[in-house]
C-alpha positions as CSV (number, residue, x, y, z in Angstrom):
1,M,-2.4,-15.6,13.8
2,G,-6.0,-16.4,15.5
3,N,-8.5,-14.1,14.5
4,A,-5.7,-11.2,12.8
5,P,-7.4,-11.1,9.4
6,E,-10.9,-10.4,11.1
7,S,-9.4,-7.8,13.0
8,V,-7.4,-6.2,10.2
9,E,-10.5,-6.0,8.3
10,R,-12.5,-4.4,10.9
11,H,-9.7,-1.8,11.3
12,Y,-9.7,-0.9,7.8
13,G,-13.2,-1.4,7.2
14,R,-14.7,2.0,9.0
15,G,-17.9,2.2,7.0
16,H,-19.2,4.6,4.6
17,I,-15.7,5.1,3.1
18,L,-17.0,6.0,-0.4
19,D,-19.6,8.1,0.7
20,S,-17.3,9.9,2.7
21,I,-15.0,10.4,-0.5
22,L,-17.6,11.5,-2.5
23,H,-18.9,13.9,-0.5
24,A,-15.2,15.2,0.2
25,L,-14.5,15.8,-3.7
26,R,-18.0,17.7,-4.0
27,Q,-16.7,20.0,-1.0
28,A,-13.6,20.3,-2.9
29,G,-15.3,21.2,-6.0
30,K,-14.7,18.3,-8.1
31,D,-17.6,17.6,-10.9
32,L,-18.2,13.8,-9.7
33,D,-19.1,13.3,-13.4
34,R,-15.8,14.6,-15.1
35,L,-13.5,13.1,-12.3
36,K,-9.7,12.3,-13.3
37,P,-7.7,9.9,-11.2
38,A,-5.2,12.8,-10.3
39,D,-8.1,14.3,-8.4
40,L,-8.6,11.0,-6.3
41,A,-4.5,11.1,-5.3
42,P,-4.8,13.2,-1.8
43,V,-6.9,10.2,-0.2
44,D,-7.1,6.9,-2.5
45,E,-2.9,6.2,-1.7
46,F,-3.2,5.2,1.6
47,H,1.0,5.2,2.6
48,I,3.2,7.6,3.6
49,R,4.1,10.2,1.0
50,G,1.0,9.1,-1.2
51,R,1.4,9.6,-5.1
52,E,5.0,11.0,-4.4
53,A,6.1,7.7,-3.2
54,T,3.8,5.8,-5.8
55,I,6.0,7.5,-8.5
56,E,8.9,7.2,-7.4
57,L,8.4,3.3,-6.8
58,A,7.3,2.9,-10.4
59,T,10.0,4.7,-11.7
60,R,12.5,1.8,-10.3
61,A,11.3,-0.5,-12.9
62,S,11.1,-0.9,-16.7
63,L,7.3,-0.7,-16.7
64,R,5.8,-0.9,-20.2
65,P,2.1,-1.2,-21.7
66,G,0.9,-4.7,-21.4
67,L,2.9,-5.9,-18.1
68,R,0.5,-8.0,-16.0
69,V,0.8,-6.4,-12.6
70,L,-0.6,-7.5,-9.3
71,D,-1.0,-5.0,-6.3
72,V,-1.3,-6.9,-3.2
73,G,-2.9,-4.9,-0.5
74,S,-4.4,-2.4,-3.3
75,G,-6.7,-0.7,-0.7
76,L,-8.6,1.9,-2.6
77,G,-6.8,1.5,-5.8
78,G,-4.9,4.7,-6.0
79,S,-1.1,2.8,-6.8
80,A,-3.1,0.5,-9.1
81,R,-4.9,3.2,-11.5
82,Y,-1.9,5.1,-11.5
83,L,0.1,2.0,-12.9
84,A,-2.9,1.6,-15.5
85,A,-3.1,5.0,-16.8
86,Q,0.4,6.4,-16.6
87,Y,2.1,3.0,-18.0
88,R,-1.0,1.2,-19.7
89,C,-0.2,-1.9,-17.7
90,E,-3.0,-4.8,-16.9
91,V,-3.4,-4.3,-13.4
92,V,-5.4,-6.5,-11.0
93,G,-5.2,-5.5,-6.9
94,I,-6.6,-7.8,-4.0
95,D,-7.4,-6.4,-0.8
96,L,-8.4,-8.0,2.6
97,T,-11.2,-5.3,3.5
98,R,-14.3,-5.8,1.0
99,E,-15.0,-2.2,1.6
100,Y,-12.1,-1.0,0.1
101,V,-12.5,-3.2,-3.0
102,D,-15.9,-2.3,-3.5
103,A,-14.9,1.4,-3.0
104,A,-12.0,0.6,-5.5
105,N,-14.0,-0.5,-8.6
106,A,-16.5,2.3,-7.7
107,L,-13.8,4.9,-8.1
108,A,-12.1,3.2,-10.9
109,A,-15.4,3.4,-12.9
110,M,-16.1,7.1,-12.1
111,V,-12.6,7.7,-13.6
112,G,-13.0,5.7,-17.0
113,L,-10.6,3.1,-15.8
114,E,-13.1,0.0,-15.1
115,R,-11.4,-2.0,-18.4
116,A,-7.8,-1.2,-17.3
117,V,-8.0,-2.6,-13.5
118,D,-10.2,-4.9,-11.5
119,F,-10.0,-5.0,-7.9
120,R,-10.8,-8.3,-5.8
121,Q,-11.3,-9.4,-2.1
122,A,-8.5,-11.6,-1.2
123,S,-5.9,-12.7,1.5
124,A,-2.4,-11.6,0.8
125,L,-1.7,-15.5,2.0
126,E,-4.0,-16.9,-0.2
127,I,-3.8,-15.1,-3.7
128,P,-6.4,-16.3,-5.8
129,F,-4.2,-16.7,-9.1
130,E,-2.1,-19.6,-10.7
131,R,1.8,-19.9,-10.3
132,D,3.8,-17.4,-12.4
133,S,0.6,-15.5,-13.4
134,F,2.2,-12.0,-13.2
135,D,5.4,-9.9,-14.4
136,V,5.3,-7.5,-11.8
137,V,4.0,-7.9,-8.2
138,W,3.5,-4.2,-6.3
139,T,2.9,-3.6,-2.4
140,E,2.8,-0.6,-0.5
141,H,2.4,-0.6,3.5
142,V,0.8,-3.5,3.6
143,Q,3.0,-6.7,5.1
144,M,3.1,-4.8,8.8
145,N,-0.1,-6.2,9.3
146,I,0.9,-9.8,8.5
147,A,2.7,-11.9,10.9
148,D,3.7,-14.7,8.6
149,K,6.2,-12.9,6.5
150,Q,7.6,-16.2,4.8
151,A,4.0,-17.0,3.7
152,F,3.4,-13.4,2.7
153,Y,6.5,-13.1,0.5
154,A,6.3,-16.9,-0.7
155,E,2.7,-16.3,-2.0
156,I,4.5,-13.2,-4.2
157,A,6.9,-15.7,-5.6
158,R,4.5,-18.3,-6.5
159,V,2.2,-15.8,-8.7
160,L,5.3,-13.8,-10.2
161,A,6.6,-15.0,-13.2
162,P,10.4,-16.1,-13.4
163,R,12.4,-13.2,-13.4
164,G,9.5,-11.1,-12.7
165,R,9.9,-8.1,-10.3
166,L,8.9,-7.4,-6.9
167,L,8.4,-3.6,-5.9
168,F,7.6,-2.7,-2.3
169,H,7.1,0.6,-0.4
170,D,7.1,-0.7,3.4
171,I,7.5,0.1,7.1
172,F,10.1,-2.3,8.8
173,R,11.1,-2.4,12.3
174,G,14.0,0.0,13.2
175,E,16.1,-0.3,16.1
176,G,14.6,2.2,18.7
177,G,12.1,0.1,20.4
178,P,8.2,-0.7,20.5
179,L,6.0,1.4,18.9
180,W,3.9,4.3,20.0
181,F,0.4,3.3,19.3
182,P,-2.0,4.2,18.0
183,V,-0.6,4.2,14.2
184,P,-2.5,4.3,10.7
185,W,-2.3,0.3,10.3
186,A,-2.8,-0.5,14.1
187,E,-4.9,0.7,17.2
188,D,-2.5,-1.5,19.2
189,A,0.0,-4.1,18.8
190,S,-2.3,-6.9,18.1
191,I,-2.4,-6.5,14.3
192,S,1.2,-4.7,14.0
193,F,3.9,-7.2,12.9
194,L,6.8,-5.4,11.9
195,A,10.1,-7.0,10.9
196,S,13.5,-5.6,10.2
197,P,14.8,-5.0,6.7
198,D,17.5,-7.6,7.1
199,A,14.9,-10.6,8.0
200,V,12.8,-9.4,5.1
201,R,16.2,-9.5,2.6
202,D,16.9,-13.0,3.9
203,I,13.7,-14.2,3.2
204,L,13.6,-13.0,-0.5
205,A,17.0,-14.4,-0.9
206,A,15.7,-18.0,0.4
207,L,13.0,-17.7,-2.4
208,G,15.3,-17.0,-5.2
209,F,15.0,-13.1,-5.2
210,S,17.8,-10.8,-6.0
211,L,17.7,-7.2,-4.4
212,L,18.5,-5.2,-7.3
213,D,17.8,-1.9,-5.5
214,R,16.6,-0.3,-1.8
215,E,16.7,2.9,-0.6
216,D,16.2,4.3,2.9
217,K,13.2,6.8,2.7
218,S,12.8,7.3,6.6
219,Q,13.8,11.3,6.4
220,Q,11.8,12.1,3.2
221,S,8.9,10.3,4.9
222,L,9.3,12.5,8.2
223,D,9.7,15.7,6.3
224,W,6.1,14.6,4.6
225,L,4.8,13.6,8.0
226,G,5.8,16.7,9.6
227,A,4.4,19.1,6.5
228,M,1.0,17.1,6.7
229,S,0.9,17.7,10.4
230,E,1.3,21.5,10.0
231,R,-1.6,21.4,7.9
232,L,-3.9,19.5,10.0
233,G,-3.1,21.7,12.8
234,S,-5.4,24.4,12.2
235,A,-8.5,22.8,9.9
236,L,-8.6,19.3,8.2
237,P,-8.9,19.2,4.4
238,S,-12.3,17.9,2.7
239,L,-10.3,15.5,1.2
240,G,-7.2,13.5,2.7
241,L,-6.1,10.5,4.2
242,H,-7.6,11.6,7.4
243,L,-10.8,10.3,6.1
244,L,-9.3,6.3,6.4
245,M,-7.9,6.9,9.7
246,G,-10.7,7.4,11.8
247,D,-11.6,10.1,14.5
248,N,-7.8,9.9,16.3
249,A,-6.2,10.6,12.6
250,K,-4.4,13.4,14.5
251,T,-2.7,11.0,17.2
252,K,-1.9,8.4,14.8
253,L,0.0,11.2,12.7
254,R,1.6,12.6,15.8
255,N,2.9,8.7,16.6
256,N,4.3,8.1,13.1
257,I,6.3,11.2,13.4
258,R,7.7,10.3,16.7
259,N,8.0,6.8,15.9
260,L,10.3,7.7,12.9
261,R,12.3,10.4,14.5
262,E,13.1,7.9,17.0
263,R,13.8,5.2,14.7
264,R,11.4,2.8,16.1
265,F,10.4,2.2,12.5
266,V,12.0,2.6,9.2
267,V,10.5,3.3,5.7
268,L,12.2,1.5,2.5
269,Q,11.6,1.2,-1.1
270,A,13.1,-1.5,-3.0
271,L,13.2,-3.8,-6.2
272,A,13.9,-7.5,-6.2
273,E,13.7,-9.7,-9.3
274,K,12.8,-13.5,-9.1
275,S,15.3,-15.8,-10.2
276,A,14.6,-17.7,-13.4
277,S,14.9,-21.0,-11.9
278,S,13.2,-20.4,-8.7
279,A,10.6,-23.0,-7.9
280,E,8.6,-21.1,-5.7
């Protein structure tokens, strides 16, 4: 991958992210001394359909209090905080981008969840935990920036306990041809590595996973992006994902719509279970 990890961190680490979010919260009329996790939902879940998709993904598994959950590519921590608050799981998030990790921990403290979640800087290809450390691994819109899918899912399998569950909401290569760039996860093709759903299914099967549930969410994603595009067509809201996408946020949004409409990528949610006898 060469310098891909450094390029990915530069892409996401735009500088002053936390300050921008706090400023937007004030503009939206929020009291920073009395913030609730839901107040952050418009901005702290950097994936298509935001909190809506997170809630859907969580309902695919029987989550319960006390489960050890690892969020791989946790970003600003919105999904992790939701799982901790809603299901009382013990959640750790890892992310490659230091600025996101620092902001995620700061936001967790501001909403009173600093003891329920923990965010650390780490690579998804070198997860800093022992084998069988987690009951659930959760990941949303992360593997598109990782070329070595085998290594990515093998690390997840390593830290997941036998019969542990993998939940993912991700973007995969469609049959419509190369992407139109830029997109939210990449300015160009140098850090975008889409695999087909079938290729990922085969990797997971070889690692001892059984795919229990899979659903194509491309149409719902297209509808959501279209509605978002209409909102951004007039004036940008004070708080939203555009804060994380840079000055060309509208271009990235238009390209995402075009790519989805032309099936250049697809969006899937899935639940897989690790075998009790897997050696990974």
